[in-house]
Phi, psi and omega in degrees: 000144179278168181299321180297325178295316178297322178296319179296319177298316180296316180297318179297318180295317179296318180297317180297317179296319179295320179297316179298317180298316181295319179298315179296319178297319178296320179296317178296320179295318180295320178295317178297320178296317179297317179295321179295318178296316180299319179293320178296318178296318180298315180296319179297314180295323180292322181282341185238036180256171167286147181216097184266131177236156174229118183236150174273132180218156170248122182236163178054032174073013177165009180260118179277126185220163164257132181253111180261123186215146175258106180271355188280187183250011176225157178289136177264121181251161179051044180287130176231125178241105184249107177275140182307135182303323181299321179290318180300316181294340182272353179288130183282318183288121185296319181294322177293318178300319179296320178296321178294324177296318179292321178298322182301325183264358187276151170228121187216179182244140175242118177287173179297125181068006178283148179213158177225154177240143173228128187279140173255357182115193182284156177296339179291347177269003187301322180300315180291317181299327184286355179293339177241137176293134179276098180256129186231126175262120183246127176219145180191168178227152167238194183278010179247309186203178178256142183234142179208135175206157177239127178241153176233139179233122178263104185295341177298336181284359182250007182295336182283344192288139173280130179287115185210131183286282184184166174302330179296323178294318177301315180297319179298319179294320178297317178298319178298317179297318179297316180299319179295322177296316178297320179298319179294319179297316179300319179297318179295317180297319178297319179296317179296320180294319179297317179295321179294317179297318179296318179297316180295322179295316179296321179295319179296322179295320179297316179296322178298320179297321180293322180294324180296318180296000000 
């Protein structure tokens, strides 16, 4: 073979190696791009999904409730909230127990930011209620996927809590106090006006008597 032939062979080999290297690099880049797109889609779906939570709360200064709420950005459909039967049977208040039984069999929809409350009875029953762990199975779907989780709440961990409604309750009480104060002032003003009118009337009668004389 002539030198030019060897050069052509060498050039061809180098070109082939370079082509293989470029193809592999392109494949790795394409794979990385696909993974990045898939991760972006996953993050978008995670940020824009329905997100149903169930929390234990004390409201109205003494009512123990479960607060079911959709914090997500999509409507939650086929929502099922199944509280452990052992806990339901341990509820003292019969009407509350009946509501929990109905909740166990219910399937409903939660709109965006929509929430519901279900009563467990008075806070004075908390000691009895805490004898059973509050285990809750939550399942629902949105237009992207199906979601399911199990949470447990140990009510004994809330014995330290001060029963307190909210700043809104404080504001309501302040408004009530102001209204009562205004009512008291109005009552005082009316009394003062009545006394003034009576005094003027008596004064007028006296002057009338003097004129008669």
